PDB file of N, CA, C and O in Angstrom, chain B, residues numbered from 101:
ATOM      1  N   MET B 101      22.170   5.358 -30.061  1.00  0.00           N
ATOM      2  CA  MET B 101      23.582   4.676 -30.042  1.00  0.00           C
ATOM      3  C   MET B 101      24.126   3.809 -29.737  1.00  0.00           C
ATOM      4  O   MET B 101      24.122   3.451 -28.559  1.00  0.00           O
ATOM      5  N   PRO B 102      24.813   3.136 -30.720  1.00  0.00           N
ATOM      6  CA  PRO B 102      25.450   1.493 -30.228  1.00  0.00           C
ATOM      7  C   PRO B 102      26.143   1.316 -29.571  1.00  0.00           C
ATOM      8  O   PRO B 102      26.722   2.388 -29.400  1.00  0.00           O
ATOM      9  N   LEU B 103      26.654   0.430 -28.851  1.00  0.00           N
ATOM     10  CA  LEU B 103      27.777  -0.144 -28.146  1.00  0.00           C
ATOM     11  C   LEU B 103      28.218  -1.006 -28.900  1.00  0.00           C
ATOM     12  O   LEU B 103      27.651  -1.688 -29.754  1.00  0.00           O
ATOM     13  N   GLU B 104      29.674  -0.949 -28.429  1.00  0.00           N
ATOM     14  CA  GLU B 104      30.608  -2.192 -29.041  1.00  0.00           C
ATOM     15  C   GLU B 104      30.521  -3.269 -28.283  1.00  0.00           C
ATOM     16  O   GLU B 104      30.168  -3.164 -27.108  1.00  0.00           O
ATOM     17  N   CYS B 105      30.807  -4.374 -28.798  1.00  0.00           N
ATOM     18  CA  CYS B 105      31.266  -5.887 -28.064  1.00  0.00           C
ATOM     19  C   CYS B 105      32.595  -6.256 -28.771  1.00  0.00           C
ATOM     20  O   CYS B 105      32.880  -5.935 -29.925  1.00  0.00           O
ATOM     21  N   ASP B 106      33.476  -7.072 -27.809  1.00  0.00           N
ATOM     22  CA  ASP B 106      34.625  -7.714 -28.362  1.00  0.00           C
ATOM     23  C   ASP B 106      34.255  -8.981 -28.839  1.00  0.00           C
ATOM     24  O   ASP B 106      33.067  -9.277 -28.969  1.00  0.00           O
ATOM     25  N   GLU B 107      35.157  -9.747 -29.109  1.00  0.00           N
ATOM     26  CA  GLU B 107      35.036 -11.335 -29.704  1.00  0.00           C
ATOM     27  C   GLU B 107      34.339 -12.017 -28.746  1.00  0.00           C
ATOM     28  O   GLU B 107      33.710 -12.978 -29.188  1.00  0.00           O
ATOM     29  N   ARG B 108      34.238 -11.774 -27.307  1.00  0.00           N
ATOM     30  CA  ARG B 108      33.722 -12.802 -26.518  1.00  0.00           C
ATOM     31  C   ARG B 108      32.563 -12.398 -26.165  1.00  0.00           C
ATOM     32  O   ARG B 108      31.886 -13.223 -25.550  1.00  0.00           O
ATOM     33  N   GLY B 109      31.940 -10.992 -26.433  1.00  0.00           N
ATOM     34  CA  GLY B 109      30.509 -10.319 -26.385  1.00  0.00           C
ATOM     35  C   GLY B 109      30.525  -9.610 -25.822  1.00  0.00           C
ATOM     36  O   GLY B 109      29.533  -8.888 -25.927  1.00  0.00           O
ATOM     37  N   ASP B 110      31.344  -9.276 -25.011  1.00  0.00           N
ATOM     38  CA  ASP B 110      31.253  -8.435 -23.525  1.00  0.00           C
ATOM     39  C   ASP B 110      31.212  -7.042 -24.283  1.00  0.00           C
ATOM     40  O   ASP B 110      31.858  -6.878 -25.317  1.00  0.00           O
ATOM     41  N   PHE B 111      30.412  -6.030 -23.716  1.00  0.00           N
ATOM     42  CA  PHE B 111      30.764  -4.542 -23.943  1.00  0.00           C
ATOM     43  C   PHE B 111      31.788  -4.414 -23.738  1.00  0.00           C
ATOM     44  O   PHE B 111      32.534  -5.128 -23.068  1.00  0.00           O
ATOM     45  N   VAL B 112      32.136  -2.837 -24.661  1.00  0.00           N
ATOM     46  CA  VAL B 112      33.268  -2.232 -24.505  1.00  0.00           C
ATOM     47  C   VAL B 112      33.092  -0.888 -24.678  1.00  0.00           C
ATOM     48  O   VAL B 112      32.959  -0.355 -25.779  1.00  0.00           O
ATOM     49  N   LEU B 113      33.089  -0.282 -23.545  1.00  0.00           N
ATOM     50  CA  LEU B 113      32.620   0.978 -23.440  1.00  0.00           C
ATOM     51  C   LEU B 113      33.701   1.939 -23.786  1.00  0.00           C
ATOM     52  O   LEU B 113      34.765   1.715 -23.209  1.00  0.00           O
ATOM     53  N   ASP B 114      33.671   3.187 -24.776  1.00  0.00           N
ATOM     54  CA  ASP B 114      34.158   4.318 -25.036  1.00  0.00           C
ATOM     55  C   ASP B 114      34.676   5.326 -24.038  1.00  0.00           C
ATOM     56  O   ASP B 114      34.020   6.348 -23.836  1.00  0.00           O
ATOM     57  N   PRO B 115      36.001   5.069 -23.296  1.00  0.00           N
ATOM     58  CA  PRO B 115      36.114   6.158 -22.461  1.00  0.00           C
ATOM     59  C   PRO B 115      35.405   7.630 -22.313  1.00  0.00           C
ATOM     60  O   PRO B 115      34.897   7.983 -21.249  1.00  0.00           O
ATOM     61  N   ALA B 116      35.413   8.083 -22.958  1.00  0.00           N
ATOM     62  CA  ALA B 116      34.493   9.465 -23.538  1.00  0.00           C
ATOM     63  C   ALA B 116      32.984   9.271 -23.396  1.00  0.00           C
ATOM     64  O   ALA B 116      32.308  10.150 -22.861  1.00  0.00           O
ATOM     65  N   LEU B 117      32.393   8.056 -23.897  1.00  0.00           N
ATOM     66  CA  LEU B 117      31.035   8.194 -23.350  1.00  0.00           C
ATOM     67  C   LEU B 117      30.888   8.200 -21.305  1.00  0.00           C
ATOM     68  O   LEU B 117      30.160   8.918 -20.620  1.00  0.00           O
ATOM     69  N   LEU B 118      31.818   7.187 -20.874  1.00  0.00           N
ATOM     70  CA  LEU B 118      31.586   7.569 -19.580  1.00  0.00           C
ATOM     71  C   LEU B 118      32.110   8.461 -18.831  1.00  0.00           C
ATOM     72  O   LEU B 118      31.671   8.650 -17.696  1.00  0.00           O
ATOM     73  N   CYS B 119      33.044   9.100 -19.287  1.00  0.00           N
ATOM     74  CA  CYS B 119      33.424  10.531 -18.735  1.00  0.00           C
ATOM     75  C   CYS B 119      32.067  11.061 -18.808  1.00  0.00           C
ATOM     76  O   CYS B 119      31.388  11.005 -17.783  1.00  0.00           O
ATOM     77  N   ALA B 120      31.567  11.571 -19.878  1.00  0.00           N
ATOM     78  CA  ALA B 120      30.137  12.715 -20.473  1.00  0.00           C
ATOM     79  C   ALA B 120      29.431  11.725 -19.033  1.00  0.00           C
ATOM     80  O   ALA B 120      29.591  12.259 -17.935  1.00  0.00           O
ATOM     81  N   ARG B 121      28.837  10.626 -19.046  1.00  0.00           N
ATOM     82  CA  ARG B 121      27.940  10.225 -18.197  1.00  0.00           C
ATOM     83  C   ARG B 121      28.165  10.261 -16.879  1.00  0.00           C
ATOM     84  O   ARG B 121      27.204  10.592 -16.184  1.00  0.00           O
ATOM     85  N   LEU B 122      29.476   9.935 -16.191  1.00  0.00           N
ATOM     86  CA  LEU B 122      29.753  10.063 -14.706  1.00  0.00           C
ATOM     87  C   LEU B 122      29.935  11.420 -14.475  1.00  0.00           C
ATOM     88  O   LEU B 122      29.521  11.857 -13.401  1.00  0.00           O
ATOM     89  N   SER B 123      30.569  12.318 -15.409  1.00  0.00           N
ATOM     90  CA  SER B 123      30.907  13.591 -14.686  1.00  0.00           C
ATOM     91  C   SER B 123      32.195  13.747 -14.318  1.00  0.00           C
ATOM     92  O   SER B 123      32.621  14.290 -13.299  1.00  0.00           O
ATOM     93  N   LEU B 124      32.971  13.092 -15.464  1.00  0.00           N
ATOM     94  CA  LEU B 124      34.301  13.140 -14.655  1.00  0.00           C
ATOM     95  C   LEU B 124      35.427  13.250 -15.650  1.00  0.00           C
ATOM     96  O   LEU B 124      35.004  12.905 -16.753  1.00  0.00           O
ATOM     97  N   THR B 125      36.681  13.593 -15.688  1.00  0.00           N
ATOM     98  CA  THR B 125      37.545  13.763 -16.781  1.00  0.00           C
ATOM     99  C   THR B 125      38.331  12.465 -17.085  1.00  0.00           C
ATOM    100  O   THR B 125      38.311  11.478 -16.349  1.00  0.00           O
ATOM    101  N   GLU B 126      39.006  12.559 -18.209  1.00  0.00           N
ATOM    102  CA  GLU B 126      39.347  10.999 -18.453  1.00  0.00           C
ATOM    103  C   GLU B 126      40.403  10.876 -17.605  1.00  0.00           C
ATOM    104  O   GLU B 126      40.417   9.897 -16.860  1.00  0.00           O
ATOM    105  N   ALA B 127      41.249  11.629 -17.565  1.00  0.00           N
ATOM    106  CA  ALA B 127      42.407  11.486 -16.263  1.00  0.00           C
ATOM    107  C   ALA B 127      41.623  11.248 -15.113  1.00  0.00           C
ATOM    108  O   ALA B 127      42.316  10.559 -14.365  1.00  0.00           O
ATOM    109  N   GLU B 128      40.653  11.447 -14.659  1.00  0.00           N
ATOM    110  CA  GLU B 128      39.837  11.125 -13.516  1.00  0.00           C
ATOM    111  C   GLU B 128      39.347   9.834 -13.385  1.00  0.00           C
ATOM    112  O   GLU B 128      39.270   9.151 -12.364  1.00  0.00           O
ATOM    113  N   LEU B 129      38.968   9.524 -14.716  1.00  0.00           N
ATOM    114  CA  LEU B 129      38.420   8.064 -14.843  1.00  0.00           C
ATOM    115  C   LEU B 129      39.312   7.346 -15.029  1.00  0.00           C
ATOM    116  O   LEU B 129      39.051   6.184 -14.719  1.00  0.00           O
ATOM    117  N   ARG B 130      40.795   7.595 -15.609  1.00  0.00           N
ATOM    118  CA  ARG B 130      41.814   6.217 -15.599  1.00  0.00           C
ATOM    119  C   ARG B 130      42.081   5.917 -14.074  1.00  0.00           C
ATOM    120  O   ARG B 130      42.416   4.848 -13.563  1.00  0.00           O
ATOM    121  N   ARG B 131      41.846   7.130 -13.483  1.00  0.00           N
ATOM    122  CA  ARG B 131      42.578   6.970 -12.127  1.00  0.00           C
ATOM    123  C   ARG B 131      42.104   6.528 -10.935  1.00  0.00           C
ATOM    124  O   ARG B 131      42.748   6.387  -9.895  1.00  0.00           O
ATOM    125  N   ARG B 132      40.186   6.176 -11.253  1.00  0.00           N
ATOM    126  CA  ARG B 132      39.644   5.414 -10.583  1.00  0.00           C
ATOM    127  C   ARG B 132      39.844   4.156 -11.002  1.00  0.00           C
ATOM    128  O   ARG B 132      40.160   3.250 -10.230  1.00  0.00           O
ATOM    129  N   MET B 133      39.665   3.999 -12.324  1.00  0.00           N
ATOM    130  CA  MET B 133      40.031   2.137 -12.483  1.00  0.00           C
ATOM    131  C   MET B 133      40.956   1.915 -12.270  1.00  0.00           C
ATOM    132  O   MET B 133      41.011   0.687 -12.212  1.00  0.00           O
ATOM    133  N   ARG B 134      42.334   2.532 -11.988  1.00  0.00           N
ATOM    134  CA  ARG B 134      43.377   1.532 -11.634  1.00  0.00           C
ATOM    135  C   ARG B 134      43.472   1.706 -10.157  1.00  0.00           C
ATOM    136  O   ARG B 134      44.485   1.332  -9.567  1.00  0.00           O
ATOM    137  N   LEU B 135      42.289   2.352  -9.414  1.00  0.00           N
ATOM    138  CA  LEU B 135      42.232   2.301  -7.673  1.00  0.00           C
ATOM    139  C   LEU B 135      40.934   1.268  -7.835  1.00  0.00           C
ATOM    140  O   LEU B 135      40.350   1.021  -6.780  1.00  0.00           O
ATOM    141  N   GLY B 136      40.494   0.729  -8.870  1.00  0.00           N
ATOM    142  CA  GLY B 136      39.254  -0.145  -8.576  1.00  0.00           C
ATOM    143  C   GLY B 136      38.002   0.351  -8.120  1.00  0.00           C
ATOM    144  O   GLY B 136      37.110  -0.265  -7.537  1.00  0.00           O
ATOM    145  N   GLN B 137      38.064   1.870  -8.554  1.00  0.00           N
ATOM    146  CA  GLN B 137      36.608   2.216  -7.929  1.00  0.00           C
ATOM    147  C   GLN B 137      35.761   2.600  -8.827  1.00  0.00           C
ATOM    148  O   GLN B 137      34.998   3.531  -8.571  1.00  0.00           O
ATOM    149  N   VAL B 138      35.736   2.025  -9.920  1.00  0.00           N
ATOM    150  CA  VAL B 138      34.471   1.743 -11.006  1.00  0.00           C
ATOM    151  C   VAL B 138      34.531   0.815 -11.114  1.00  0.00           C
ATOM    152  O   VAL B 138      35.624   0.262 -11.241  1.00  0.00           O
ATOM    153  N   THR B 139      33.239   0.076 -11.120  1.00  0.00           N
ATOM    154  CA  THR B 139      32.829  -1.440 -11.201  1.00  0.00           C
ATOM    155  C   THR B 139      31.210  -0.766 -12.260  1.00  0.00           C
ATOM    156  O   THR B 139      30.494   0.216 -12.452  1.00  0.00           O
ATOM    157  N   SER B 140      31.462  -2.272 -12.660  1.00  0.00           N
ATOM    158  CA  SER B 140      30.173  -2.251 -14.006  1.00  0.00           C
ATOM    159  C   SER B 140      29.868  -3.905 -13.788  1.00  0.00           C
ATOM    160  O   SER B 140      30.466  -4.859 -13.289  1.00  0.00           O
ATOM    161  N   GLN B 141      28.424  -3.633 -14.542  1.00  0.00           N
ATOM    162  CA  GLN B 141      27.344  -5.108 -13.880  1.00  0.00           C
ATOM    163  C   GLN B 141      26.691  -5.147 -14.878  1.00  0.00           C
ATOM    164  O   GLN B 141      26.179  -4.094 -15.259  1.00  0.00           O
ATOM    165  N   VAL B 142      26.493  -6.346 -15.624  1.00  0.00           N
ATOM    166  CA  VAL B 142      25.641  -6.656 -17.087  1.00  0.00           C
ATOM    167  C   VAL B 142      24.568  -7.399 -16.635  1.00  0.00           C
ATOM    168  O   VAL B 142      24.881  -8.448 -16.073  1.00  0.00           O
ATOM    169  N   GLU B 143      22.951  -7.056 -16.755  1.00  0.00           N
ATOM    170  CA  GLU B 143      22.277  -8.061 -16.533  1.00  0.00           C
ATOM    171  C   GLU B 143      21.622  -8.358 -17.625  1.00  0.00           C
ATOM    172  O   GLU B 143      21.351  -7.457 -18.418  1.00  0.00           O
ATOM    173  N   ILE B 144      21.243  -9.684 -17.872  1.00  0.00           N
ATOM    174  CA  ILE B 144      20.647 -10.053 -18.930  1.00  0.00           C
ATOM    175  C   ILE B 144      19.193 -10.499 -18.680  1.00  0.00           C
ATOM    176  O   ILE B 144      18.837 -11.221 -17.749  1.00  0.00           O
ATOM    177  N   GLY B 145      18.317  -9.918 -19.732  1.00  0.00           N
ATOM    178  CA  GLY B 145      16.548  -9.771 -19.214  1.00  0.00           C
ATOM    179  C   GLY B 145      16.258 -11.014 -19.623  1.00  0.00           C
ATOM    180  O   GLY B 145      17.002 -11.669 -20.352  1.00  0.00           O
ATOM    181  N   ILE B 146      15.134 -11.419 -19.166  1.00  0.00           N
ATOM    182  CA  ILE B 146      14.211 -12.857 -19.222  1.00  0.00           C
ATOM    183  C   ILE B 146      13.093 -12.463 -19.032  1.00  0.00           C
ATOM    184  O   ILE B 146      12.856 -11.477 -18.334  1.00  0.00           O
ATOM    185  N   GLY B 147      12.059 -13.272 -19.712  1.00  0.00           N
ATOM    186  CA  GLY B 147      10.631 -13.207 -19.604  1.00  0.00           C
ATOM    187  C   GLY B 147      10.550 -11.943 -20.484  1.00  0.00           C
ATOM    188  O   GLY B 147      11.324 -11.829 -21.434  1.00  0.00           O
ATOM    189  N   ASP B 148       9.676 -11.027 -20.212  1.00  0.00           N
ATOM    190  CA  ASP B 148       9.179 -10.006 -20.874  1.00  0.00           C
ATOM    191  C   ASP B 148      10.400  -9.482 -21.408  1.00  0.00           C
ATOM    192  O   ASP B 148      10.363  -9.375 -22.634  1.00  0.00           O
ATOM    193  N   ASP B 149      11.728  -9.036 -20.738  1.00  0.00           N
ATOM    194  CA  ASP B 149      12.683  -8.262 -20.858  1.00  0.00           C
ATOM    195  C   ASP B 149      14.067  -9.076 -22.098  1.00  0.00           C
ATOM    196  O   ASP B 149      15.114  -8.566 -22.498  1.00  0.00           O
ATOM    197  N   GLU B 150      13.516 -10.373 -22.378  1.00  0.00           N
ATOM    198  CA  GLU B 150      14.620 -11.730 -23.038  1.00  0.00           C
ATOM    199  C   GLU B 150      14.877 -10.502 -24.402  1.00  0.00           C
ATOM    200  O   GLU B 150      14.024  -9.720 -24.822  1.00  0.00           O
ATOM    201  N   GLY B 151      15.944 -10.608 -24.764  1.00  0.00           N
ATOM    202  CA  GLY B 151      16.720  -9.663 -25.862  1.00  0.00           C
ATOM    203  C   GLY B 151      17.011  -8.322 -25.021  1.00  0.00           C
ATOM    204  O   GLY B 151      16.443  -7.426 -25.646  1.00  0.00           O
ATOM    205  N   LEU B 152      17.415  -7.975 -24.293  1.00  0.00           N
ATOM    206  CA  LEU B 152      17.718  -6.564 -23.727  1.00  0.00           C
ATOM    207  C   LEU B 152      18.589  -7.445 -22.500  1.00  0.00           C
ATOM    208  O   LEU B 152      18.473  -8.590 -22.064  1.00  0.00           O
ATOM    209  N   SER B 153      19.776  -5.973 -22.097  1.00  0.00           N
ATOM    210  CA  SER B 153      20.408  -6.161 -20.907  1.00  0.00           C
ATOM    211  C   SER B 153      20.540  -4.990 -20.401  1.00  0.00           C
ATOM    212  O   SER B 153      20.234  -4.001 -21.067  1.00  0.00           O
ATOM    213  N   ARG B 154      20.951  -4.900 -19.312  1.00  0.00           N
ATOM    214  CA  ARG B 154      21.184  -3.735 -18.451  1.00  0.00           C
ATOM    215  C   ARG B 154      22.521  -3.173 -18.099  1.00  0.00           C
ATOM    216  O   ARG B 154      22.902  -3.255 -16.931  1.00  0.00           O
ATOM    217  N   LEU B 155      23.127  -2.714 -18.839  1.00  0.00           N
ATOM    218  CA  LEU B 155      24.460  -2.324 -18.139  1.00  0.00           C
ATOM    219  C   LEU B 155      24.567  -1.311 -16.982  1.00  0.00           C
ATOM    220  O   LEU B 155      23.830  -0.325 -16.958  1.00  0.00           O
ATOM    221  N   THR B 156      25.315  -1.506 -16.199  1.00  0.00           N
ATOM    222  CA  THR B 156      25.106  -0.726 -14.610  1.00  0.00           C
ATOM    223  C   THR B 156      26.704   0.167 -14.675  1.00  0.00           C
ATOM    224  O   THR B 156      27.626  -0.535 -15.089  1.00  0.00           O
ATOM    225  N   VAL B 157      26.970   1.217 -14.407  1.00  0.00           N
ATOM    226  CA  VAL B 157      28.746   1.674 -14.291  1.00  0.00           C
ATOM    227  C   VAL B 157      28.528   2.551 -13.259  1.00  0.00           C
ATOM    228  O   VAL B 157      27.853   3.580 -13.258  1.00  0.00           O
ATOM    229  N   ARG B 158      29.324   1.915 -12.164  1.00  0.00           N
ATOM    230  CA  ARG B 158      29.487   3.370 -10.762  1.00  0.00           C
ATOM    231  C   ARG B 158      30.838   3.322 -10.715  1.00  0.00           C
ATOM    232  O   ARG B 158      31.768   2.569 -11.005  1.00  0.00           O
ATOM    233  N   SER B 159      30.578   4.625 -10.145  1.00  0.00           N
ATOM    234  CA  SER B 159      31.965   5.393  -9.688  1.00  0.00           C
ATOM    235  C   SER B 159      31.764   6.056  -8.551  1.00  0.00           C
ATOM    236  O   SER B 159      31.057   7.026  -8.821  1.00  0.00           O
ATOM    237  N   GLY B 160      32.099   6.022  -7.083  1.00  0.00           N
ATOM    238  CA  GLY B 160      31.701   7.138  -5.976  1.00  0.00           C
ATOM    239  C   GLY B 160      30.026   6.896  -6.240  1.00  0.00           C
ATOM    240  O   GLY B 160      29.480   5.826  -6.509  1.00  0.00           O
ATOM    241  N   SER B 161      29.481   8.051  -6.098  1.00  0.00           N
ATOM    242  CA  SER B 161      28.539   8.185  -5.882  1.00  0.00           C
ATOM    243  C   SER B 161      27.540   8.438  -7.222  1.00  0.00           C
ATOM    244  O   SER B 161      26.462   8.997  -7.017  1.00  0.00           O
ATOM    245  N   ALA B 162      27.845   8.088  -8.387  1.00  0.00           N
ATOM    246  CA  ALA B 162      27.525   7.964  -9.932  1.00  0.00           C
ATOM    247  C   ALA B 162      27.333   6.975 -10.192  1.00  0.00           C
ATOM    248  O   ALA B 162      28.084   6.087  -9.789  1.00  0.00           O
ATOM    249  N   VAL B 163      26.354   6.727 -10.898  1.00  0.00           N
ATOM    250  CA  VAL B 163      25.747   5.632 -11.369  1.00  0.00           C
ATOM    251  C   VAL B 163      24.956   5.624 -12.538  1.00  0.00           C
ATOM    252  O   VAL B 163      23.790   6.020 -12.527  1.00  0.00           O
ATOM    253  N   TRP B 164      25.705   5.058 -13.869  1.00  0.00           N
ATOM    254  CA  TRP B 164      25.161   5.628 -14.817  1.00  0.00           C
ATOM    255  C   TRP B 164      24.074   3.719 -15.426  1.00  0.00           C
ATOM    256  O   TRP B 164      24.651   2.668 -15.148  1.00  0.00           O
ATOM    257  N   ARG B 165      23.154   3.666 -15.908  1.00  0.00           N
ATOM    258  CA  ARG B 165      22.493   2.486 -16.105  1.00  0.00           C
ATOM    259  C   ARG B 165      22.120   2.484 -18.104  1.00  0.00           C
ATOM    260  O   ARG B 165      21.437   3.397 -18.569  1.00  0.00           O
ATOM    261  N   ALA B 166      22.450   1.822 -18.647  1.00  0.00           N
ATOM    262  CA  ALA B 166      21.331   1.990 -19.668  1.00  0.00           C
ATOM    263  C   ALA B 166      21.280   0.220 -20.128  1.00  0.00           C
ATOM    264  O   ALA B 166      22.018  -0.691 -19.753  1.00  0.00           O
ATOM    265  N   VAL B 167      19.994   0.194 -21.162  1.00  0.00           N
ATOM    266  CA  VAL B 167      18.894  -0.752 -21.494  1.00  0.00           C
ATOM    267  C   VAL B 167      19.675  -0.835 -23.151  1.00  0.00           C
ATOM    268  O   VAL B 167      19.947   0.105 -23.897  1.00  0.00           O
ATOM    269  N   VAL B 168      19.852  -2.037 -23.321  1.00  0.00           N
ATOM    270  CA  VAL B 168      20.618  -2.489 -24.857  1.00  0.00           C
ATOM    271  C   VAL B 168      19.989  -3.374 -25.477  1.00  0.00           C
ATOM    272  O   VAL B 168      20.144  -4.546 -25.135  1.00  0.00           O
ATOM    273  N   ASP B 169      19.336  -3.121 -26.280  1.00  0.00           N
ATOM    274  CA  ASP B 169      18.693  -4.135 -27.307  1.00  0.00           C
ATOM    275  C   ASP B 169      19.696  -5.210 -27.924  1.00  0.00           C
ATOM    276  O   ASP B 169      20.889  -5.282 -27.631  1.00  0.00           O
ATOM    277  N   ARG B 170      18.933  -6.146 -28.949  1.00  0.00           N
ATOM    278  CA  ARG B 170      19.913  -7.214 -29.501  1.00  0.00           C
ATOM    279  C   ARG B 170      20.788  -6.865 -30.628  1.00  0.00           C
ATOM    280  O   ARG B 170      21.616  -7.669 -31.056  1.00  0.00           O
ATOM    281  N   THR B 171      20.572  -5.268 -31.299  1.00  0.00           N
ATOM    282  CA  THR B 171      21.942  -4.928 -31.769  1.00  0.00           C
ATOM    283  C   THR B 171      22.378  -3.824 -31.522  1.00  0.00           C
ATOM    284  O   THR B 171      22.552  -2.810 -32.197  1.00  0.00           O
ATOM    285  N   ASN B 172      22.669  -4.292 -29.741  1.00  0.00           N
ATOM    286  CA  ASN B 172      23.557  -3.348 -29.169  1.00  0.00           C
ATOM    287  C   ASN B 172      23.220  -1.706 -29.060  1.00  0.00           C
ATOM    288  O   ASN B 172      24.040  -0.808 -28.871  1.00  0.00           O
ATOM    289  N   GLU B 173      22.195  -1.618 -29.183  1.00  0.00           N
ATOM    290  CA  GLU B 173      21.660  -0.242 -29.447  1.00  0.00           C
ATOM    291  C   GLU B 173      21.447   0.611 -27.970  1.00  0.00           C
ATOM    292  O   GLU B 173      20.928  -0.176 -27.178  1.00  0.00           O
ATOM    293  N   VAL B 174      21.572   1.354 -27.615  1.00  0.00           N
ATOM    294  CA  VAL B 174      20.992   2.069 -25.822  1.00  0.00           C
ATOM    295  C   VAL B 174      19.558   2.488 -26.438  1.00  0.00           C
ATOM    296  O   VAL B 174      19.427   3.241 -27.403  1.00  0.00           O
ATOM    297  N   VAL B 175      18.793   2.044 -25.917  1.00  0.00           N
ATOM    298  CA  VAL B 175      17.130   2.200 -25.940  1.00  0.00           C
ATOM    299  C   VAL B 175      16.638   3.103 -25.065  1.00  0.00           C
ATOM    300  O   VAL B 175      15.647   3.800 -25.280  1.00  0.00           O
ATOM    301  N   GLU B 176      17.549   3.118 -23.707  1.00  0.00           N
ATOM    302  CA  GLU B 176      17.037   3.890 -22.624  1.00  0.00           C
ATOM    303  C   GLU B 176      18.249   4.039 -21.275  1.00  0.00           C
ATOM    304  O   GLU B 176      18.858   3.075 -20.811  1.00  0.00           O
ATOM    305  N   GLU B 177      18.353   5.006 -20.963  1.00  0.00           N
ATOM    306  CA  GLU B 177      19.539   5.334 -20.033  1.00  0.00           C
ATOM    307  C   GLU B 177      19.282   6.337 -19.160  1.00  0.00           C
ATOM    308  O   GLU B 177      18.520   7.281 -19.366  1.00  0.00           O
ATOM    309  N   GLU B 178      20.101   6.073 -17.907  1.00  0.00           N
ATOM    310  CA  GLU B 178      19.610   7.289 -16.280  1.00  0.00           C
ATOM    311  C   GLU B 178      20.985   7.499 -15.832  1.00  0.00           C
ATOM    312  O   GLU B 178      21.915   6.726 -16.062  1.00  0.00           O
ATOM    313  N   ARG B 179      21.055   8.593 -15.181  1.00  0.00           N
ATOM    314  CA  ARG B 179      22.104   8.545 -14.372  1.00  0.00           C
ATOM    315  C   ARG B 179      21.748   8.661 -13.273  1.00  0.00           C
ATOM    316  O   ARG B 179      20.754   9.369 -13.115  1.00  0.00           O
ATOM    317  N   ILE B 180      22.300   8.114 -12.205  1.00  0.00           N
ATOM    318  CA  ILE B 180      21.541   8.351 -10.779  1.00  0.00           C
ATOM    319  C   ILE B 180      22.726   9.126  -9.903  1.00  0.00           C
ATOM    320  O   ILE B 180      23.827   9.109 -10.452  1.00  0.00           O
ATOM    321  N   ASP B 181      22.654   9.813  -8.596  1.00  0.00           N
ATOM    322  CA  ASP B 181      23.628  10.230  -8.260  1.00  0.00           C
ATOM    323  C   ASP B 181      23.240   9.709  -6.663  1.00  0.00           C
ATOM    324  O   ASP B 181      22.352  10.293  -6.042  1.00  0.00           O
ATOM    325  N   LEU B 182      23.879   8.723  -6.151  1.00  0.00           N
ATOM    326  CA  LEU B 182      23.700   8.171  -4.760  1.00  0.00           C
ATOM    327  C   LEU B 182      23.687   9.084  -3.708  1.00  0.00           C
ATOM    328  O   LEU B 182      23.543   8.690  -2.550  1.00  0.00           O
TER     329      LEU B 182
END
């Protein structure tokens, strides 16, 4: 599954993808985003992980992590409930 990037190179995630991964409805995702309850982080790989990026999206106790390669293809993903 490839992810899209905007003109600056930032990842742009489909809301339907996030809803499915975080077990939220679209309305609940929008509400949480308005309240600042959805956070994201991108880590760029170095050394053995060069060319990979790790995306982490959190909302409440749900965490979705994805490892993305140079072609923006998700090569690994996991869902964690804290």
